N, C-alpha and C positions, 0 to 999 in steps of 0.2 A: 773454246765453245762454252765452258763453264763460266768463265768471266763474263761473257756476253749476256748469259741468262741472268746472272745476279744483277747486272746493271739495268736490265730490263725491268726488274721488280723494285728497284730502289725508288723511293719517293720522299719528298720533303713535306713536312707539316709547316705551313706558313701562316702567321697571324701578326696582327698589329696590336701591341699592348696600349691600353689607354689608362694612364696612371692618375690617381687622385692627386689634386694639386698639393696636398699636404705631404706627399711622398717625394717631392722634389729632392734629388740628391741621394735617395736611398738605393741600395743595391738589391735587385730582385733576381732570384734564381728560377729559371724555367727548366723543366726537365720532361723528357718523354720516355716512357717505358711501357712494356707489355702490361695489360690490364691485370691487376692483382699483385703486381710485383713493383718493387721500387724502381723509379726511373733510372735508366742507365746512362743517359746522355744529358748534358745540361749546357746552358749558355748564360753567362752573366751579362746583365745590362744595367746601365745607370738610369734610374727612373727620372722621367721628366714628363710634363703634360703631353708633349708631342714626342713620339718614339718611332724609331726606325722599325720596319718589319723584322720579325725573328724567324729564322729557318732552323728547324730541327730535323735531322735525317731519320727516317724509319728504316729498319733493317729489311723488312719484308711486309707484304700485305697481311693485315690482321687487325686485332683490337689493341688500342694503345690508351694510355692515360697521360694526359698533359697536366702537370702540376706546376704551381708557382708558390714561392715563399720568400721571406726576408724579414729583417728586423722592422717591426712596426707594420708589417704587411699581413693582411688577412689571408691565411692559406686558402688556395683555390685549386679546383680540379675540373677537368673537362674530358669526357670520353671522346675518343677519336677513332674513326674507322678508316683504315688505309686500304685502298684497292690497288688495281694495277696502274692507275693513272700516275702521271709523273709527280704532281704536287697536290696536296690537300689544302685548300684555302679555307681557313676558319674565320676570316674577317677580323673583327675587333674583339679583344679579350679585355674585360674590365678588371683592373687590379686595384683593390680597395685598401684603405688604411684600417687597421684594427688588429684584433688578436682572437685566435680560436681558443675557446675554453671547452674542454670535453671531460667526460668522467662517467661515474656510475652512481645510481641511487640504489641502496641496498636495504634489505630487511635486517632485523637484529640477528637472524640466523645466517646472514651473508648471501642470501639469494637476491638476484636482481629484481627490482621493483619497477614494472612498466606503468606508464600513465602518470608518473609524478610530474609536478610542475616545477621548473627551475627558472628563477628570475634573477637577473643581474641588474643592478642600478648603481650608477656612479655616485660616489659620496658627494654630498653637497648639492645634489640636484633633486628635482621633484620627479617628474616622469620623463624628462628629457634624457635620451640616451639609454632608456630602459629596454632590455631585450629579454625574451622569454623563449622557452623550449619545453618539450615534454620528453620524458625518458621512453625509450622503445624497448624492444626485446632485450632481455638480460639487464635492464636498467640503464642502458647506455644513453647518453644525451650529448648533444653538440650545440654550443651557443656561439654565435659570432658577435663579439663585443666590438663596438665601433671605435673605441678609443684605446689604443694599445698601452698608453701610459697611465690610464686612470686607475684609481683604487675603487673596487666595486664591493657593494654590499650584496650578498647573495641570500636568497630565501628559497628553500626547497619544501614542498608540501605535497601531501597525497591524502586521499580520503581515508579516515580512520587512523591517521598518524599525526604525531605532534610535529609542528613545523621546526625546521632546523635553519638557523641563520648564522651568518658569519661574515668575514671580511676576506677579500681576495686582493693581494697586492699584484705582483708580477707572475703569479702562478698561472699555469695553463691547464692543469689537471685538478679535478675536484671529485672526491669520493665522499659521499654522505650516507650515513646510516639513519634511517627514520625509525623512531620507536612508536609503539602503540599509544594513541592519545587517551588519557583518562576521560571518564565520562562525568558530566554534570547532570544530575537528574532532579526532578521536582514535579509539582502539580500546579495546574492553573485552576483556580476556583473563582466562582462568581460572588456577588455581594452577599448572598445568603448561604455561602459555603458549598454550593452545588458545583460539580466538575464542569469545566468549560472545554468542550471538544472542538478541535479544528482551529485553536488559537495559533496565530503566527508568532514565532519567536525569532529574533535577530540577535546574534552574539557580536558584541563590539569589545575588542580588547584595547585597553587604555595603557599606554606606556608613558611614564613620566621621567624626565631627566632634568638635572640641574647642572648649570655650568657657571663658573666664575669668570666674568669678563669685565675689564676696566674697574675692578674693585667692587662690582655689583654682581649679585647672584641672579641668573636668568633661569626661569623655569620653562621647560618645553613639554608640551603634551601632544602625543600622537595617538589618533584613534583609527582602528582598522576593523571594519565590519566583515563578517563572514557568514555565508549561507543562511538559509531559513530552516527552521524545524517546526513541526506541528504537534500539538497535543492530541493524544488519542481519545477514545470515548470516555475514559476515566479521568481525563485532564492531565495525564502524565506526559512528560516530555524528556528527551535526552539531547544534550548539546555536547559536542566534542570539545575538550579543552586542548586546543592545538598550540596555545601559547601560555606561559606561566603568569602573564601580567594580570592586573585587575580587570575584571570582566563586568560589562553591563549587559544584562539580558532585557531586551525590549519586547513586551508582549502586547499583541493587538488582537481584539476579538470583536465581532459584530455587536453594536449597540452598547459596548462597554468602553470605559476610558482606558487609554493606554497605561500599562504598568511598566515600571522600570525597577529592576532588581540588581543590586550591586553584589558581586562576589569578590572577596579579597584575593590578592595574588598568592601563588604557591611557589615553593622551591622549584628550580629549573629541572631537577631530577625526580620530582614527585611523580609517582605512577598511581596514586590512590584516587578512586572515584569519590565524588562529592555529592551529597544530597542537600539541596538548598531549601527543601521543605515546600511550603505552599506559597504561591504568588496569588494574592487576592486582587481581583479587579473590581472597580467601582462602577456603579451605573452612570450612564451618560445620556445625553439627548441626541436625537437625530435631526440634522439640519438639511433641508432640501431647498432647491431653488432652480432658477433658469438663468442662463447667460445668453444675452442677445446683443446684437449690434445696435449702437445708438443711432446710426444713420437710417436704418430701414426696419429695425425690429426683428430681423431674421435671427434664428438660433445660431449660436457659435458651437460647432461640433468639435470635439477633441480639445477643448480648453482644459488646462491643467489647474485644478483648484487645490489650494493648500490653506490650512488653518494652523496658526501658531499661538501657543499659550504656555509659557514656562516650559515644562517638560513634555507637553503634548504637541505633537505635530501630526496632523491628519491630512491625507491627500485623496483626491478623486479626479475623475475626468468626465466631461460632459458627453452625453450620448447624441444621437442624431437629432434629437429635439432640443438640444442645449440644456438638458436636465442633468443635475448632479445630486449626490447624496453623501453626507458625511456622518458616520456613526461614532458614538462615544465622545461626543462634544461635552466638555466640562460645563457645569451649571454656573460657575462663578469665575471671576477674574476678567481681565481685559482681553478680549478675543478679536483677532483680525483675520480676515479672509482675503487671500490673494488669488486673482485669476490671470492666467497668462495664455497667450495664443499668438503665433507668428503673424506679423502684420498688424497687430492691434496693440494699443498701449496697455501695459500691465495695470490692472485695476486693483485697488486696495480699499476694502470696506470693513468698518467696524461692526461686529455682531452684537446686537442688543441683548441685554440680560434676559434669559428665558425665551428668547426668540427661537422659532423652529423653522423659519423660512427667510431666505435672503436671496433676492433676485439682483443680478448684476448686469449693468450695461457697459459695453466696451467700445471705445472709440479709436480713431486713428491716432498713432503716436505723435506727440510733439517733441521738440528738441530745444536745447538751450546752447547757444554759442557764446563763449566768454573770451574776452580779450583783456590782458593785464599788461600795463606799460611799466617799464622800469629797466634797471641794468640787468645783464644776464645772471649775475649772482642772486639778485632779488627774485627773478623768475624761477630759478632752479630750486629755491627754498620756499616757494609759495604752495600752499595747500588750499584746495577748494572743497567745500562741503555743501551739498544742496539738500534741503529738507522742506517738507510741506509746512506751510504757515499754521495750518490747523490739522489736528488729528495726530496720528502716530509719529512720535519723535524718532524717525528712522532716516538716516542721511545717506546720500550717495557721495562718495569721495572721487575727486578728479584731480589729475595733474596736468600741468601745462607742457606744451611742446617747446621746442627751442625758440619759436616765434612768439611765445607768450599767449597762445590760444589753447582752448580746450572746448570739447563738444560733449554734451551729455544727451543721449538718446533715450527713447522708450519712456517718455514722460506723459502721464495722463493730464488732461486739462485741469488747470487749477492754479492757485497762488503758492509760490515757493519763497523761501529765504535762502540766499546764497551767502555763505560765510567765507571770508578769506583770512587765513592765518599763516604763521610761519611753521614749517616742518623741518626740524633740525635732526639730521641722521648721524648716529654714532655707531659704527660697526654694523651689527645686524638689527639694532633697535633705533627708535626715533621718539621724539616727543614734540608736542605742539606748544608753541610759545606765543606770548603776547596777547593783547586785547584783540578780539576778532573785529573785523570790519564786515558789517552785515548790511545787505540791501535786499529789497523785495523785487520779485519779478512775476509776471503773469504769463503762463504758457497756454496758448489756444490749441484746440484739437487740430492735428495735422500741420501745425505751423511751427516755425523756428523763431524763438525769441532771442534777443541779443542783449548783452550786458558787458560793461567794461569797468575796470578798476584802474585808477591812476592815469587814465587817458583823456577823459573829458572833465570839465569843471574849471575851477580857477587855479592857475598854476602857482605853486609855492616852492621856493628853493632857498637854501641857506646852509648854515653850519650849526652843528650841535657841539657845545663845549661844556666842560666841567672844570671849575676853578681855573678858567682861562685856557685849558688844554682841550684839543679836539677829541671827541669820543669816536674812535674808529670802529667800524663794523658793529654799530649799535642797532638793536631792533627796538623801534620806538613807534609812537603814534601821536597824532595831533588831535586835540579835542577842545571843545569850548566848555567843558565841565561835565559833559555827559558821556555817551558812548563814543568810541573812536570815529572820527570823521575821515581819517586817512592813516595808513600805516606805511612805514618806510624803513629802509636799512641804510645807514650812513656808509660812505666809502672809507678808504684808508686815511683820508684827511678830515673826516667828520662831516663831509658835505652830503646833502640829500636833495632830492627833487621829487615832488608829488603833486597832486591836485586835491582841492577841497571842494565840497559841493556848494558852499555859500560863503559870502563875506562875513567876517567876524574877527573876534579876538581868540587866538589859539595858543595853547600851551603844550609843551612836549611831555610825554610820559615814557620812560625808558624801561623796557622789560629785561634786556640783557645788553651789557653786563649789569649785574645787580649793584645798585648804588644805594645801599641802606643809609638812611638818615639824610638823603639828598632833598633839598627843597627846590621848587621850581623858581626860576628867575623871572624877569619881566616877560610877559607874553608877547606874541607877535601879532601885529595888526595886519589883516589881509583884506584889502579893498576888493571891489568887484573886478578890478583890472589885474589883480595878482600882486605878489610880492616876491622879487628875486633876491632879496637880501634879508631873509627871515633868520637872523642869527639868534639862537636860543641858548642862554647861559644857565647852567645848573650849578648849585653850590651847596656846601654843608651848612 
């Protein structure tokens, strides 16, 4: 009789594991046990994308905890309620690759600190793979890191505390003690020495590092900005020094120019407060204007306005009438105002000296499609830069796809110069090489302009030699005495193929390899029908 009753209450927990592809061949342990206790039964399976259902027996009705773990497996858990039914079907259980990192954030007295931010970021990445969590009661936190084999940089921060940073290899437990952050205090004053109340202050910590690579020293600068502070009625402010690095304090106030104050770095164990004294802001002018659509004159609401001039960067947004206002604009220097809005081309306007009004019209965005012809290695090392023919010398960089094409969007109507050069990459750095090939193009509002390099024109092919020997993998150009008319790279036998825009007499100029003291040999005659035997000889 007793045996029959026990059988009546036995139930299986049934589920189908779904494993991440990267876990193929990994052994994963599933276990089922009463809630709050370690699982007492387990079944081992070999991970594969498609898995057979798993059955784990429950001893009696009640609350259970299903757990799974393994090498390179992100530990998981799922609460299960078992009733009197024969089986409990859980459906699919996702088993992910990763590793669990947990631990505590503590105060200097050893108490748990709740609300602290814990960030893990894989070394060598930007924001990809970054994970975050916050500590809860007792300072406990739990972070699910997606890559079990990665080395992570961790950062732990909390209000009023100095950030703690470090490196995590294969560890799964992290205990961090946060110390009180020293304070940086000072005053914001106006041009006549009067206190400035309500000034906005942004703290940016600047970390500099140097590394020796390939016999050259590389300098890296990382900037991180943290929260805002405001000056009080007496102009006084307080900023927390959460990192020991060099600090830039940016100060903004209505109708005054932005101020930038530099604070030197301190020792990592320093706990002393710092008084940076007075930060004096200078007078500036106020610029106002309206942003409208070129097509119908209607106001553009919510356009983002930005003014850039050396250390000054001011921003605003247009209201329902398309109006904007920028305070603290410098009285001197070259000033440019940019207007951006989704669906309209970014507008760039120069602000006249002493001007107090600037109206901007925005039109539909145009585009430029570029096609470059050449061998795959030539396409891979091609760099394109687009800039306006007149006005600010600011360029847009573009790279080619495997088919030798590139597209540049969000262009305002106007005339542009497109420059093609060589981009040679060495490790983490690159340099631009050779005489640029420049051509002009006009982009119309809402239209797509097209341009090509080395595809159209008069065909020219041949071989480049130096003292009778082919110059392999040389970066060179063809010219009639002025700017480059074509650029090319020779193959392993010194051969090249390109096009030139017009018939004439062309000579070669080699940028790499460096051939100091080399004189140009006889030029190549290119008729309107082309020249397939343009052999160019260079000699000392």
